[in-house]
N, C-alpha and C positions, 0 to 999 in steps of 0.2 A: 834290684839293690833295694835293703830292708828298709822300713821309713824308722827313721829314729823318734818319732811321736804319730800316733793314728787316735782319732777319734769317728766314731763311727753310730749314727744318728743319737747323736747325744739331743739331749732336749730340757731344757730347763723353765718351769711355771714358776710365778709369781700369782700366786689366788687365780682371777680367770685370764691373766697374760699370760703368751705362750712369749717368751723373751728367747729363745734360742729353738728351735724346730726343727729337727730330724738333720742335725748337721755332719755331712761325714767330709772329716781333711785329712791331708796326710803330708808330713814336710820330713825329707830325708836328709841325711846327714850332710854339711858342707850347703845347703840348699838357705834361699831366701826367700819368701814366702809373704807378699804384701798381703794383710785381713784388712780389706776397703768397704767403707759403708757409710752412709749416712747416719747423722742424730736416728736414735734409737735402734740401727739395725742389727744389734747384738752382740757389737765388737768384746765388749769389753765383758760382757754375760759370759762369753763363749770362753776367754782366757781366765777367766776366774774361775771357772769350773776346771780347767788344764790346772791351775795352779793351785787350788784347792780350797779358795776363799769360799766356792759355794760348790753345792753337792748337786750332781745329774738327777735328774727326776728320772731320767733313762736315759741308755746308750751306750758306750764303753769310749775306753781311755787303753791305747796300750803305749808303751812305753819301751825303746830299746825292743821289740819285740813279743813282749810282755802285757798281758792284760793288767792293770794299774788300778788301786783303788784310793784316789789320792783326796786325804779327810780334811787336812790342814797344809798352811803354806810351809811349815819345815817340815814338811815328810815331801813335798815337792822339792825343797832344798836338796836334802838328803839325797834326793835320788839322780840330781843334777842338773834339775830345770829349774830355770831363775825367772823372776819377772823383776824388768827395772820400768817402776811406773815414771811420770813427768814427772811428779816432786821429787825421784831419784832416793827418798828414803835415808839421807846422807845426814849427819849429825854438824851442823857447821859451826857448831863452836870446839869441834876435834878437829888435827890435823889427817892430813892424807893416810897416812898410814895405819892411824888408829879406826880412819872409816873403813878399811879394806877388812880386817879385823873385827869390825864392831860385831857384837855376840857373839864372836867365837875368836875371844883374847887369847894369847899365848901370856901361860904362866912361866915360870919359874920359882926354884927352890930358895929362900935368901937367909942365908946363914942357919940351914937345916930346919927351919920352926915357921916360918912363914911362905904362902903364896904371894910371889908379886909381879906386876906383869914386866914381862920381857920386850923391852922395848926396843934391844939390840936386833934379836929375831925379828921380830913384827917388820922392820927397818930394812932390813937385807931381804927380808921374801916379797916387802912391796914396791920393790926395786927393782927384782929380778922380773915381777910380772908386767911390772910399766916398760921393761924394756922390752921383754917378750913382743908386745902390742903396739912398741915404737913410740908409746907413751910420752909425751914430753910437759912436766909440769914445774913450775919456777925451783919450788922444794919439799920432800916429802913430810916437810918441819911443818908446812905453812896450816894454818888452819882452812876450812871447805868456805867460809865466807868470803875468802880473798881472792877465791881460783873464779875464773870468766865458766859462762854457764856449759861450753863445749870442756871446759877440762873437768867441770863435778861430772859429766855424762861419761865421760874417760876412767874416772875414778871409779864410780857403779858400775863402769863396766868390768875394770880392772878387778874390784872384788867379785862378780861373777865367775871371771873366765880363771882367781887364784883355786876358792873353793870348787873346782872341777866341771863347771857347768857343759853339760854335753847341749843344750836346750838355752836358748835364751829368747824371750818374749821383751818387745822392745814398744814402750808407749808413748807414741809420738816422742822419738827420742829425736829430731831436728827442732822439735815448736820453741819460738823466742829464741830460737841460735841467729846471727850474723851470716850472712854467704859464706865468708873463710870458716866459721867455726860448726857448717853446717858439714863443708867438707871434709873435715876433719875425723868426725862423725860416723860420717858414710866410707870413710874409709877407714875405721875400725872394722864398719859392718863386714864389709870385703876382707878383713883382712883374719876376721874369726870365721868366715865362709870356709876359708882356705883353708883355715887348721880344723873343717871336719864338724864346727859346731852349727846344729840348726838353729834358722831364727826366726822368726815372725816378726816381724814389724805392722805396729796399726800408726798407720798417722792419713792424715790429710792433705799433706804435698807429697799430690802427685810427681811432678817432677823426678823430686828423693827418691820417692818408690820405685822409680821406675830406673831409677840411674842406678841399680843395687837388686832388685828383687827378678828372681826366675823366671817369676810363677804369682797369679795373683787369683786370691779366693774374695769375690765380690758376695755379704749378705745386703738385704734386706727387709726390713721389717721381719726380722728373724729368723729369715730365712736363708739357704746359701743358694743363687740364683743363677751364677755363672764360676767359672775358673777357667783361664787364660796364661798361657804362655807369655811370658812379658813383649816377648821377640815379635811374634806375631798378632799382638793389640794395639791398637791407639790412644790416646788419654780422650780422645773423643769418643770412642765406645766403650770406654770403663766410664764416662761420667753419665752416659746415657745408661748404662748397668746398673749406679750407683740411685740416680734418681728416679729410672723407670722410664725411661722414654724411647728404653732400647729393653726388652723381653725378657730376654737372658736364657738359658737354657732348656728349664724343667717349666710344666706346667703346675706354679706354686696352687694354686686350687684345687688339685688335684695330689697332691703331697707325690709327684712321681720324685724321682730320685734324679739329680744331676748327670749329663751325661758322661762322661768315662772322658780324662783327659790324660792324652798321653805323657807320661813324664818320665826322660829318658834323664842320663848322668847331667850333674850338673853344671850349665853353661857358665863360662867367665863374662867378664865385663867386657872384653873387646870382642863378642862373636855374636853379644848382642847388637841390634838394628839399632837406631836413635830414631826417639820418637819426631813426626812430621813436624816439623821448625813451629808451622801455627799450632798444633796440637797445646803447645806448651804454655798460651796463654791462656787454657781454660780451666780454669781447678773448681773442684766441688765446695759446696760450702763446709765449712770446717764443721769439722764430725764428730760428736759426740759419743759415747759408749751408753 
């Protein structure tokens, strides 16, 4: 199977600081990959290079099997690569369907003279995408500020899917959500995965990542130090890799590449082994990017 996204030897420097150092990563269609690391690990810098916010100083990005140069976020959106940041970039004063079409509003001719917003079309299309993802909101005419955190996250995801996102990067998707809403958002992640959408999740909530991710990529101080199949590791090992008490798979000082990780077909949630109960009590400190 060909990766939907691949980065090879990607590097980003800010003056004398190497924020991302020679990182390789692959994500396959329908696969959920957890991108993990502590504060300053380079996670956000990496995804900002992928999504066009930053330009890499070295390395290559492949999307859909072709090498691409993503110069800005709009170019990434047109390719089908969406990033949902923690603040969601929703307009709280607008209703649900207006947010799904935000910046890409549907127009129609009025009296053959002027263009006006086609509210009926946007409402009907928004309802279709919400039904496709089995998302429930009180009303598509409700303003975003009246929705819960989980519902807002669902609207942001729906917007990405409506505009044919083939790949979604999710930055802290369950942060500041209650337990019930966390489950709903993670359920959406599984739904997207089942529909062939590749996903990267950045989160400090290890229990959430373990519940949906097929594979984990761990970064420390700008380097990729390890890659693990989720079902074959534990939270204890991952925490150790994040903080450095477990050395990882490469001699970073010598710039060696990581050991290859066997990645097969996407695993279903039911096929993964659950983390040991004792490990669920341990989490790393919240990671910044």
